[in-house]
N, C-alpha and C positions, 0 to 999 in steps of 0.2 A: 814889527809887522807892518807891511805896506798898506797904503790907503786902499789899493785895489783889492787886496786880500780881505781887509776889513769890510769893504763894500760887498764883496761876494758872500762872505759869511752872513752879513746882515740880510742879504737877499734870500739866502737859503733859510735863515731863521724865520723870516717873515712867512715863509711857506711851510714852517714846521710848527703849527699851532698845537695846543694840547689835543689829545686824542678825542676828548669829548667834543670840543669845538669843531674839530675836523669832521667828525662823523655827522654833525648836523648839516654839513654841506656836501658830504661824500655819500653817494648812493651805491657805491661799490665797496670793495674791500680796500682798506687803507694800506698802502705799500710804501716802502722806503728802499733807497739804493745808495750805495757809496760809490764815489769815483775812485776806483782802486788804482788806476794807472793811466798816465798820459805820457806817451812817448813821441818826441818830435826832435827834428834837427833844426827847427826854426827859432829856438831860443825861448827864454822864460816868458816874454810878453805873450807870444802865441800860446804857450802852454796854459797860462792863466786865462787867456781868452777862450780856449776850448772848455775849460771848467765852466765859464759863464755861459757858453753856448749850450752845453748839456743841461744846465739848470734852466735856462730860458726855454729850451725846446721841449723838455720832458715834464717839468713840474705842473701838477694839476691839483685839484682839491683832494684827489685820492692818491696821488703819487708825489713824493718829494725826494729831494737829494739830502742825504744825511751827512752832516759834516763829521769827520773824525773828532772825537771829543778832545784830543790833545791840542788841536789847533784853535779851539774856541776859547776866547777869554773867559776867565772864571765867572765874571758877572753875567755871562749869557748862557752858561751851561744848564741852568734850571729850565731853559726853554726847549732843550733838545730831548727827543724821545730816547729812552734808555734801552728799548727793545732793539735787538740786532736787526740789521737790514735784511730784507728778503732777496735783494738783487745787488749785482756789482756791474759797474761800467768800466770798460777799458777802451781807451782812445789812442789813436796814433795819427800823426800828420807829418808827411815828408815832402819837402820841396826841392826844386833844382834837380829833378831826377833826369837821367839820360834817356833819350828817346822822345817819342811823340808826346806821351803823357809826362808832363813836367812836375805835377804835384798830385798827391793822393791823401785823402783823409778817410778814416774808418772809425766808427763808434760801435762797439760790441756790448751786448747785454747778456749777463750770465745769471742764472739762478743760484743762490747761495745754499745749495743742498749738501747731502752727504759728500758728494763730489760736485765740483762746480759744473753746471750744465749750461751749454750754449743755448741761448734763446733766440736772438735775432741780431743782425748787424745792418748798419746803414753806411754806405760808402759813396764818396764823390771823387771824381777825377777832373783834372783841368789841363789844357794844353798851352795856357798862357805862359810866356817867358818873361812877363813883366809883373803881373799881379798874381800872387800865390794864395795866401790864406784868405784874403778878403773875398776872392772869387768863390771859395767854398762856402764861406759864411752867407754870401748872397743866395746860394742855392738852397740853403736851409731856411732863410727867412724872407727873401725878396724876389721870389720867382712866381708870385701870384698863385694860381691853382696848382702849379707844379711844386710849390714850396714843400720841402721834406717835413718841416715842422707842422705844417697844416695837415699833412696826411697822417702824422703820428698821433696828434692830439685827439682825444685823451688816450694815453698809452694803455690804460687799464681796459679800454674797450677795443682798441685796435690790435693789441698784442697779448696782454696778460690773461684776459679771460680765456682765450683759446689755449694758451699754454698751460694754465693751472687746472682748468676743467673742474672747477669747484662743485662739490656734490649738490645736486638740485632735487634728486629723487632717488629712492631705493625701495627694495622689496623687503618685507619683514616676514620670515617664516618661523612658526612655532610648532613644537611637538603636538600640543593639544590646544584647542581654543577654550576648553572648559576644564578647570582643575579644582582641587580641594584647597582649603586654606593651608598655607605652609608648604605646599608642594613646590618642587623646583623643576623647571623645564628648560631645555636648550632652545636658544633663539639664534637665528641666522639672518644676517643682513647681506643681501646680494643685489646685483644689478645697480650698483652705486654709480649713477650717471650724472653728467652735467646738464645744463639747460638745453643743450643741443642734442642730447641723447648719447653722447660719447662717454666711454669709460673714464671715471674720475682718476686723476693722477694719484700715485701712491703716497705722496707727501701730505695730502689733504687729511683733515681730521673731521670726525663726527662726534657728537655728544648724545648720549642716551640717558633717558630719564623715565621714571615711573612715578605716579602720584602716591599710590598706597603700598605697593610692594617694594621689592629690592632688586637692584641690578648687581649681580655677582660677576666681577671681572672688570677689565678696564682700569683706568686711573682716576681716582676721585678728584674733582676740581677743588681748588683752594677756596673758591667762593662758596661752594655748597657741595658737601661730600656725597650727597644723593645723586649728583650728576656724574656720569662716568665718560671719560674721553677715550677714543680709540683712533688709531691711524688707519687710513684706508688700505695701505700696503697692497696686497695682491688682489683686493677687490671683494674679499669675503671676510666678514667679521662675525665671530661667535662669542656668545656670553650666556650666562644663566639668569633666568628670572625666577624669583621666589615670591609666591603669592602672599598677600597680607593675611594676618590672623585677626583683624579687627572687625570682622563682620561685613566687610565691603563685598558687594555683589558683583561689581564690575570694575576692572582696572584697565589702564592703557599704557602701552609702551610708546614713547615718543622719541624720534630721532631728529636731531638738528644738525645743520651744517655749521661750519666755522670759517673765519677768515684766516686762521693761523695755519701757516704752511712751513714754518721753519723746522729744521731738524731738532730732535729732542734735546741734544746736548746744548743747543743755543737757547731753546725756549721749551721748557718741560711741558709734558702733556697736562700736568696739574694746573697750568696757567691758562689753558685753552678757554676762549670765550665763545659761547654759542651765538648763532645768528638766527637763521630761519628754520622753521619746522619743515622737514622734507618727507616725513613718513609717520604713520600712526597705526598701531595695532591694538584692538580691544581684546581683553581677556575676561572671560566670565568665571566668577568664583562661586562654586556651588556649596551648599551646606552639607557637609559630610560627617560632622561630629556634633555631639550634644554640648560640649564645652571645650575650650582651649585655654591653656595656661602658658604664660611666658615667665620663666624663672631665671633670675640672674644672681650669680655669686661673684663677689669681688674681694680681693685681698691686696692691700698695699703695705709693704714693709719698708721702713726707712731707718737709717742710722746716720748720724752726722756728729762730728766732733773734732776737736783740736786740742793738742797737749804739747807744752814745751817745758822741758826740764833743763835747768842750768845748774851746773856744779863746778867744782874746782878744776875738773879735767876737761870741761867743755860744755856743750849743750846738745840736747836731743829733742827733735820736733816730730810730731806725728799728726797727720790729718786724714780723715776718712769721710766719704760721702757715698752712701749706699741707698739705692732705691730699686725695689722689685715690685712689679705690678702684674696681677693675673686677674682676668675677667672672662667669664663664660656665661652664655645665655642659651637656654634650651626652650624649645616649643614642645608642649605636651598636649596631645589630642585625646579627649576622653569620650567614653560612652557611659550614659547614666545607667546604674544598676538597679537602684531602688530608692524609695523615700521612707524614712522612719520617723514617726511622731515621738516627741519628747515632752509630754504634757507637764511633767514636774517643773521643767524650765520654761514652759510656754514656747517651745521651739520645735522645729522639725529638721531632719538631716537628709541631705541628698548624697548618695554614695556613687562614686564614679570609678571606672576602671580604665587603664591606659589602652588606647588603640594604637598610638604611635608616638614616638618621641624623637626629636631631631635636634642636632646641635646647630643653633642659628648663628652663633658667632663665638670666636675665641681669640684672645690675645694674651701673650705672656712675654714680658721683657725685663731685662736687668741692666742697670747702669751703675757701675761702682768705680770709685776712684780712691786710691790710697797713696799717700805721700809721706816720705820719711827723710829727715835730714839730720845727720850726725856730724858734729864738729868737735874736733879735738885740737890739742895744741899744734900738732904737726901734720894734721890730716883732716879731710872732710869727705863725706859721702852722701849722695842724694839719690833716692830711688823713687820712681813714679810707676804705679801699677794701675792698669785699667782693665776691668772686666765688662764685656758687653754680651748680654744673653738674649736669646730669642726662642720662643716656643713655636714649633711647627708641627704639621701632620697630626692635628688633634683628632681623637676618636672617642666617641661617647661610649662609656662602659654600660654594660647591661644593668637594668634596674633590679635590685634585690627585693623580692616580695617576702614580707614578714609572714611566717606561718600563722594562720588564723585571722589574718587581716581581711576585713570585710570589704575594703575598698582602698584604692590608691589615691583617692582624694575624697575628702568629706567636707561639704559645705553646710554650715550651720546657719539657719534662718530663724528670725523672730516670727512667731506665728501670727502676730497681730499686724505688723508692718510689712511682712513678707520680704524683708530686706536682710541681707547676709550680715552676720556678726563676725564670722571667721571662715577661712577656707584652709583646712589642714591638707597640705600637699605632701603626701607620704612618699612621693616619687623622688626622694633624695638620690641624686646620681653623681657621677664623676666623669672627668675627662682625662684620658691618657694622652700624653703628647711627648714629642721629641724635644729635648732641652739642649740647646747648643750654646756653649759659652766660649767666647774668644778672649784670650788673655794676652795683653801686651805689657811688657816691662822694659823700662829704660833706666839705666843707672850711670852715674858719672861721679867723679871725685878726684881727689889727689892725695897720694900718700907715697912715702918712700918706696920705690925709687923714682916715681913720677906719676903723671895723671893717668886715669883709666876711664874707659867708657864701654858700656855693653848694652845690648838689646836682646830681648827674648820674646818669642810669640808662641802661643800654643792654643789649640782648640780641642775642647772635650765635648762629647755627646753623651746623653743619658736619657732614660725614660722617667717621666714624672707623672704623678696623678694629682689632679686638683679636684677636691670634693666640693660639690655645690650643696652646702648644708645651711640650716638655720644657724644664727649666731647667738640666740638667746634661748636657753633651755626651757622645757615645760615644767609644770608643777607649781607655778605661781597662782596665788588666789585670784580668781577671776569670777565675775558675777554671772556665770552661766556654765553650760556643760563643757565649754572649751577650756576649762582649767587644766585639762590633760594636754593641751596644745602648747606649742611655743608661742609666746607673745608676738613673734614675727608674723604669725598667721592671722592676726586680728585685722579686720577690714578698717583701713584708715582713709580711704578715698574711693570715689566711684559712686554710682547711684544705688549700689547694693542689690539691684535686681538683675540687670543685664551685665554690668561691669563692676568689678571690685578689685582693690589692690591693697597691698600692705608691704611693710619692710621692717628690717631691724639692722642695727649697727652697734658694734662694740669696738672700743679703742683701748689697747693695752700697751704697756711699756716694759713688759717682762721678758722680751725676746731680743737677743742681740745676734744678728747674722754673723758678725765678725768677732763677737765675744770680746769687745773692748769696753766693757761697762765702766771701766775706771775713768774714762774721759768722754765717751760718746753718749748722745741722747737717742733713744730708740723708740719706735712707735710701730704698732701693728694695728691696722684698721681693717675690719672685716664687715662687709655688708651683704645682706640677703634681701632681695626684693622680688615681688611677684605681682602678676596681673592674672585675673581669672575672668573669662568671658563666657556667659551662657549663650549658646547659639540657638538652643531650643528650650522653650518654657511651656510646661504642660499646665 
């Protein structure tokens, strides 16, 4: 590597500080470009000089030239930003041209989008028959007020801001300004404009957040799953807002802009970083129910093992790794029916009936890997099988009301402390969902008359039901009237007056999904958790 190239790389690296350091000096969005091509008939010295010209003319605190990683010595690579560049430079210089104009130089800037988009070009011409490249360089740096570099700097203000049109404000429209806890409403973002009032470009991103509720839609950020990223695209963004069930009286939807403009295959939406708040919408949450419950059921089944058998005829090895997870959460809204005194136990009971029940979240997934290897004296065979499962289209099944049941939830309170001991949630429900399993198999081996290799893939769909039930049964001796309840319903946290919660968990090893008990270790873990919030207290 030549001294000139090393010097150029060093110069570029000096202006490629860590992102944190750069942002302390950059008041705009941090951008990078690569010099994609330099075409010239003037030889290698001029070509390298053009590289230096571009670096010297365009680098600022907010814009730098990114070196291709392959040309940077190993010891310097830690200094280089790993994020792909947003822009590309292409340059050309031709001298000894026929005619009045004897030399011409052009530098073009392109946006690194889905398709490369031309942004701006700068060109110089000269009629000297003696001095060629140096005359063009003088126009860039030594022409006083007419200097091209002077007019360009800083490029983020003179060129990029107007090209990118980063979101600066937008309108937030909602179906209703006042809703009940747990309700879902459609939200529309429109009029996404830049600081000059122009329509924001499609490649820009915005991030949406709510403090107490939930944003349904968009891509969760890696840094915080409660923030959702969207691309501006056509200028209209739609998502769903779900109101909180924690007794909050007012919530807000916030929209932030972002400096990230790369296409998603180069920089995923999940990596988006938010910048400035550009819009806010308040949502009022009214009291519509006497009580609200959040109930979650979860099941995790695992199986893992390995076995090798060796005999006179050869060896046989089997390995398996299986994991299936299912989790569902429902929100249940109640109306109080009556209160019943229980003087024998120094308690009183509050009876509730269901007003509405909604599926708040659901996920079901499977990951399974099986491997077998059979070796004999004159042959061997190896097979790998992978199953990947996903649950979609969940639908909450209707609640079954038990005949003679006086309430679908019964809260047991101590008469003296007026705090809850247990909440019997008789609203055990289930979720029906579409279960899709993709199967991939690959085998290879060797046996007379020669080697073999095969692959096979298949996809199967089925309907499944996941029941949200307690995991520990009733009938255990308990020091109050709740002895007929499951211990899962005992209050273990909360203030016992406005908020109470409990849970149960069981772990067993008597189920084998693959039925390979001879060598695998199995585990089934079931959990049931609940929260109960009294919205009105008489």
